[in-house]
C-alpha positions, 0 to 999 in steps of 0.5 A: 797788746802792741802799739800797732795792734791798738792802732790796727783796732782803732782804725777799725773803729773809725771805718765802722763809724766814719762810714758814708752811710752816716755821711749820707744820712746826717747829710739829708737829715740836715737837709730835711725840713721835718727834722729842722722843724721838729727841732725849732719846734721842740725849742719853742714848746720847752721856751713856751713851758718854761716861761709858763711855768714862770710865770705861774710862780710870779703870782704866787704867794708862796715859794713853790719849794718843788718848782723845779721837779715839775719844770723838769717832769714836763720838759723830760715828758716833751723830750721824751715823746720827740725822742720816741715818736719822732727819731724813730719814725723818721728813720724807720721812713728813711730805710723803708723807702731805700727798701723798694724793689723801685728805689735801689738806694745804698742798701742794693748798689753799696759794697759795704757790709750789711752790718756796716749799713745797718750801723750806719744808719743806727749811728744817724738816729743816735747823733740825732737823738744827741742833737735833740738832747743836746738842745733841751739840755739847757732848758733842763739845767736850768731846773737845778738852779730852781730846786725841787731837783738834782743835777744827779737825777737830771743826768742819769734820767737824760741817759736813761732816756737816751738809752731807750730812745737808741733802742727804740730807733733800732727797733725802727730800722728792723720793721724797716727792713721786714721783706714785707709790703708796703700795706703791712709795714704801715700797719705793723708801724700803726701798731708799734706807734701804739705800743710806743705811746704806752712805752713813752707813759712808762718811761715816764712813770719811772722816771717820775718813781725815781725823780720821787725818791731821788736819784741822787740819795741813792746813787751809793746803795748796792740795790740801786745799781744792781737794778740799773744793770739788769735794766740796762742789760735788758735794754742793751740785749734787746737792742742787740737782737734787733740790730743782727735781725735788721743785718739778716734781713737785709743780708743777700739772700745767698747768705747764711741769715740764719748764722747771727741771730740764731746764735746771738739768741742762743748766746743771750738765751743760755747768760739769761737761763743760768743768771736768772736760775743762779739767782733762783738758787742764791736768794731762794727765790724760784719765782725769779726763774719766770722773769727769763722763761716769759720773754724766752717763751715768747721769743721762742714762739715768733722763732719757730714761725720764722724758722719755717718759713725759711728755703730748704736751698742752701747756696753755693756760698754756704755750702762751702762754709759747711764744716766737713767732720760729722760732730761740727757738721751736726752742731752746725746744722741748726744754725744755717738756713732751712727749716729743718735745722731750724725746728731743731734748733728752736726744739733745742731751745725748748727742751732745755726751757723744761728741764731748767723749770724741772731744775728748780722746781720740784715736786714729791709723790705727797704733793709738795712742791719745792725748789732746789735752795744753794744754803744746804740748811734752807729748803723751800717747800710749798704745798700743792694747796697753796695759791700765788707766787710760785706755786701758782706759777709753776702750775700754770707753767706745767699745766699750759705751756709744755702741750701749748708747745706740742700743739705749735710743733705740730701745727708748723709741721702740718703746715710745712707739710701743706705747703711743700706738697701743695704750694711748692710753687709759693714763697716759702714764707707761706708756711708761717702763715698756713701754722698761723691759721691752723693755730686760729682755726682750731681755736676757732672752730669749736667755739664756731660749731658751739656759736649754731649750736647755741652754746656758746658762753663763757663757761665753755671755754672750761670744757675740754676742747682738744686741738685748741691751744687756747683753751689750755689757759682756761681748763683746771682739771688735771684730767683734763690736761693730761688729755691735752698733752696726749693728744698734743703728742698724738699730734705731733707724731703724725706731723712728724710722721708726715715730714720724715722723709723731707727732714732726712733729705735737708739733712744729707744735702747739708753737706760741702761740695765735693772738693775740685781736683787740682788743675791738670789732674783727672777728677 
């Protein structure tokens, strides 16, 4: 790359970093009594805790060799609480206030792109977190002088905590950008606040575990850095997902909102599958595949509800970018706005999950579960009578995941049909609400009937309840599991038959607009 090209890329980065959003948000933060008061309160608490620990030690007869470690644990807990709880809350409230219809702020009147707006909000939160960490750093360095903790441990744990705080900031921005009512945002924020307490406890417990093991002693161990890279990759991937989702939410309705999130999910979904699949084969640990399957399944279920809530109409701005080549248009169908393409996209990823899991595991005719090993001389074999890992997980996966996804696709298609046929004047996002309602109704319907018949017991969950997707995790009979699969396929075929005309209509409409003739020529 030439010097001019390097200067151009550097100028583009400076343009992204020093955008008006960062200046505006930092100016508001400096003038805010909430930020100033929280920072002063944090310093006071750190000072009081440090003095209390030192004064308490002065009354002890014996010298505490772990005094620095104990003080660092207390200070790190305080900093983690301030960073994980306060900064995302402040940032989320600021973004949510600008998203209200009666307060059109920079998100509506600015000429900046949605990505630069979200990136500016993120940088503001990152700078605020850096300010809080910088204020706490002298107290953290003091703990090294008291013995019990080394400087590599101090800096490593602070760096990991900073990455977690920045990721939580992106999650707060995403929640604030959701196009829902203020009441629903408050309820969702309360649920998120409860989750943050669990996250705070997990972060602090992990930090204490690393301190007990000694980070400085593990710096030259290969396994330590492999685990660090894996955890860091997972956290950064989650942060990137929140970023692209927030950008899609604040993009104008005429834009192709689905393109960024679907490409991001597809790329990292494939990378996760390749990495975990290769690790399962090379390490002869087929159960490692479920470290990718479990979060991927949760993400696909959420994506299914979001996709059926999309608008079917494509704006002229989006249609102009549709490829004219038939094969390219078919591939692009799943990455553009619309429920039809979204359903195909989710179905394709779900099928690939099942195929990759089936490629790792294999059950022969004698009832022996085996897995494909990268070593020709080794073959992993797990008799069907074995319990636990990995046979138990594989059996559970096959017995309830496949029919559950069939149920969910069927209920999503039924919700789409009801919304288009009877509630077409309502917002398309009602289809997602209907799908969740149908799933809950089928799960509770049988239990409600059993309740009025006075036959509702804990053992009734083990009995066959066709149509109840949650009953799949209760039944253990192979015959009942097969009946669930057949009934789910039957429902899915009915739902597909009801939606086939709509689906082909969406495919016919998915084409670029006709080219206009040059000026002066007859059309």
